[in-house]
C-alpha positions in Angstrom: -0.2 -0.1 0.1 1.1 3.4 -0.9 2.3 5.9 1.8 0.6 8.8 1.1 -2.5 8.5 3.4 -4.8 6.7 0.9 -5.6 3.1 1.1 -5.5 1.9 -2.6 -6.3 -1.6 -4.1 -3.8 -3.2 -6.5 -6.1 -4.2 -9.6 -9.8 -4.9 -10.1 -13.0 -3.5 -10.4 -14.7 -2.0 -7.2 -18.2 -3.3 -8.2 -20.0 -5.1 -5.7 -17.2 -4.6 -3.3 -18.9 -4.1 0.0 -17.0 -3.5 3.3 -19.6 -2.1 5.4 -20.0 -2.3 8.1 -16.2 -2.1 9.3 -16.0 -3.3 12.4 -13.2 -3.8 15.1 -14.0 -6.5 18.0 -11.8 -7.1 21.0 -8.5 -5.5 19.6 -5.6 -5.6 21.3 -2.1 -4.1 20.2 1.0 -4.7 22.7 4.3 -3.3 22.4 7.2 -3.8 25.0 4.7 -5.5 27.5 2.0 -2.6 27.1 -1.5 -2.6 25.7 -1.7 0.5 23.3 -5.2 -0.9 22.2 -6.6 -2.6 25.1 -9.7 -5.0 24.2 -11.2 -2.4 21.8 -14.5 -2.2 20.1 -15.6 -0.1 17.5 -18.0 -0.4 14.6 -18.6 1.9 11.5 -22.4 0.6 11.0 -24.4 3.8 10.7 -24.5 6.6 8.0 -22.6 9.6 8.9 -19.6 10.8 11.4 -18.4 9.4 14.6 -15.8 11.3 16.2 -13.0 9.5 18.3 -11.8 11.7 21.0 -9.4 11.2 23.4 -6.2 12.3 25.2 -2.9 12.3 23.5 -1.3 8.4 23.6 -4.9 7.1 24.1 -4.5 4.9 20.8 -6.8 6.5 18.3 -4.5 6.7 15.3 -3.5 3.1 15.8 -7.1 2.0 16.0 -7.6 3.8 12.7 -4.5 2.1 11.0 -6.2 -1.3 12.3 -9.7 -0.5 11.1 -8.0 0.4 7.8 -6.1 -3.0 7.6 -2.7 -1.6 7.4 -1.6 -3.2 10.6 -2.9 -6.6 12.3 -3.9 -6.8 15.7 -2.1 -9.0 18.5 -5.5 -10.1 19.5 -9.1 -9.7 18.2 -10.5 -9.3 14.6 -11.2 -6.4 12.1 -14.0 -7.4 9.4 -15.4 -5.4 6.6 -18.8 -6.6 5.6 -18.2 -9.6 8.0 -14.8 -10.9 6.1 -11.1 -10.2 6.4 -9.8 -7.3 5.0 -8.1 -7.5 1.8 -6.3 -5.4 -1.0 -9.0 -5.9 -3.7 -11.3 -3.9 -1.3 -8.8 -1.8 0.0 -10.1 1.6 -1.5 -13.5 1.1 -0.4 -12.1 2.2 3.1 -10.2 5.6 2.6 -7.5 6.8 5.0 -6.0 10.1 5.3 -3.3 10.8 7.9 -2.8 13.7 10.1 0.4 14.6 7.9 -0.2 13.8 4.2 2.6 12.6 2.1 2.2 13.9 -1.7 3.5 11.6 -4.6 6.1 13.4 -6.5 3.5 14.4 -9.5 0.9 17.2 -10.1 -2.1 17.6 -8.1 -4.2 15.9 -11.1 -1.8 13.2 -11.1 -2.1 12.2 -7.7 -5.6 12.0 -7.6 -5.6 10.0 -11.2 -3.0 7.6 -9.5 -5.4 6.8 -6.9 -8.0 5.9 -9.2 -5.9 4.1 -11.4 -4.7 1.7 -8.5 -8.5 1.8 -7.5 -9.1 0.1 -11.0 -10.6 2.8 -12.7 -10.4 2.4 -16.6 -7.9 4.7 -18.1 -10.4 6.3 -20.0 -12.3 7.8 -17.4 -9.3 8.8 -14.8 -8.8 12.3 -16.2 -12.2 13.9 -16.0 -13.0 11.9 -12.9 -9.9 13.4 -11.0 -10.5 16.9 -12.3 -14.0 16.3 -10.6 -12.6 15.5 -7.8 -10.4 18.2 -7.5 -13.1 20.7 -8.3 -14.9 19.2 -5.4 -12.2 20.4 -3.0 -12.0 23.6 -4.7 -8.5 22.8 -6.3 -9.0 23.0 -9.8 -6.5 25.7 -10.6 -3.7 23.3 -8.9 -4.2 20.7 -11.2 -1.0 21.0 -12.8 0.9 22.1 -9.7 3.5 19.9 -8.1 1.7 18.4 -5.1 4.6 18.7 -3.2 5.1 22.2 -3.3 1.6 23.3 -2.2 0.5 24.7 1.3 -0.3 22.5 4.3 -3.8 23.2 4.0 -3.8 22.8 0.2 -2.0 19.4 0.4 -4.5 18.3 3.0 -7.3 19.0 1.2 -5.9 17.1 -2.0 -5.0 14.1 0.3 -9.0 14.4 1.2 -10.2 14.5 -2.3 -7.8 11.8 -3.2 -9.3 9.5 -0.8 -12.8 10.3 -1.8 -12.2 9.8 -5.7 -12.5 6.3 -5.8 -15.9 6.6 -3.5 -15.1 4.7 -0.8 -17.8 3.4 1.6 -15.8 4.4 4.8 -13.5 7.1 5.5 -11.1 7.2 8.5 -9.6 10.9 9.1 -6.8 11.1 11.7 -6.9 14.9 13.0 -7.6 16.6 9.0 -7.6 19.9 10.3 -4.9 20.0 13.1 -2.9 23.2 12.6 -4.5 24.5 9.5 -5.7 27.9 8.8 -9.6 28.6 9.1 -9.9 28.7 5.3 -8.6 25.4 4.9 -10.5 24.2 7.9 -13.6 25.3 6.5 -13.0 23.5 3.2 -12.1 20.2 4.6 -15.3 20.3 7.0 -17.7 21.0 4.0 -16.0 18.1 2.3 -17.0 15.9 5.2 -20.4 17.1 5.5 -21.0 16.3 1.8 -19.7 13.3 2.1 -21.6 12.1 5.2 -24.9 13.0 3.6 -24.1 10.6 0.7 -24.5 7.9 3.4 -20.8 7.2 3.9 -19.5 6.3 7.3 -17.1 8.6 8.6 -14.6 8.4 11.3 -13.1 11.5 12.3 -10.2 11.4 14.9 -10.2 15.1 16.5 -8.8 17.0 19.5 -11.4 19.9 18.8 -14.7 19.9 20.7 -16.1 22.5 18.5 -15.2 20.8 15.5 -16.9 17.7 16.9 -20.0 19.3 17.6 -20.4 20.8 14.4 -19.5 17.7 12.8 -20.6 14.6 14.4 -23.4 12.4 14.8 -22.1 10.2 17.7 -18.7 10.3 19.8 -16.4 7.4 21.0 -14.3 8.3 23.4 -11.0 6.4 24.0 -8.5 6.3 26.9 -5.7 3.7 27.6 -6.5 1.8 24.4 -10.0 1.1 25.4 -13.0 2.8 23.5 -16.4 3.5 25.5 -19.6 3.0 23.4 -20.4 5.5 21.1 -23.3 8.2 22.2 -25.0 10.9 20.4 -22.8 14.1 20.4 -25.5 15.8 22.5 -25.5 12.7 25.1 -21.3 13.1 25.1 -21.2 16.8 25.7 -24.2 17.2 28.1 -23.9 13.7 30.1 -20.7 12.1 29.7 -20.7 8.4 30.5 -17.3 8.3 32.5 -15.3 10.7 34.9 -12.6 10.9 32.3 -14.8 11.8 29.3 -15.9 14.6 31.9 -12.4 15.8 32.5 -11.8 15.7 28.8 -14.8 17.8 27.9 -13.6 20.4 30.6 -10.5 20.6 29.4 -8.8 19.0 32.7 -5.9 16.4 32.1 -7.1 12.9 31.6 -5.0 10.4 33.7 
């Protein structure tokens, strides 16, 4: 799989390639005797945005990589549509990292490459890549080298690239961290539009205001464990645990 933040297939058509629901059950990842993910359970089984929140070091980014099939758990299982993840369906689960890595190509070629690896016929790639860029307001950067774009433009391009193959699920690891308000708004608008199509989106964010703007439901993660997702209103107005209450209040969570 490429290192550019987008999970892609190698060959083949995406027709009928179902991945929903994306589920992690009893997931454990241990390193040096410490459980970084500890019997975690999370399922993307409802349309819309699930925000995954929690303190630094809780295991949120690692959980995203598990659900995307990038790494295997030491215990437990990840399933897509009830079966083990496989490369033939990988572009149906889009993944955008906190720090995107651009291919040494133009903006247009970055998106076209994602479509190529997803099995989209050559004759369709150029027009679909242009449409994807336009959806993110990036069509004017089609011929620009991706690696010279600003941080906000690169992150928007990474999201557009992940969305271009029309994934059923989208995993986002703090996609607006350290971005200016204009770039943040553009990315949030893409997320909202994608959610309205019925896409299942898992958004890691440290920003309570962003979670309130975007999320239908929220799962709280601490010390490798995930509390059952609840509605955003319930999470912010009646959190289930003392740690979640401390996190919302901006206190240190130990």
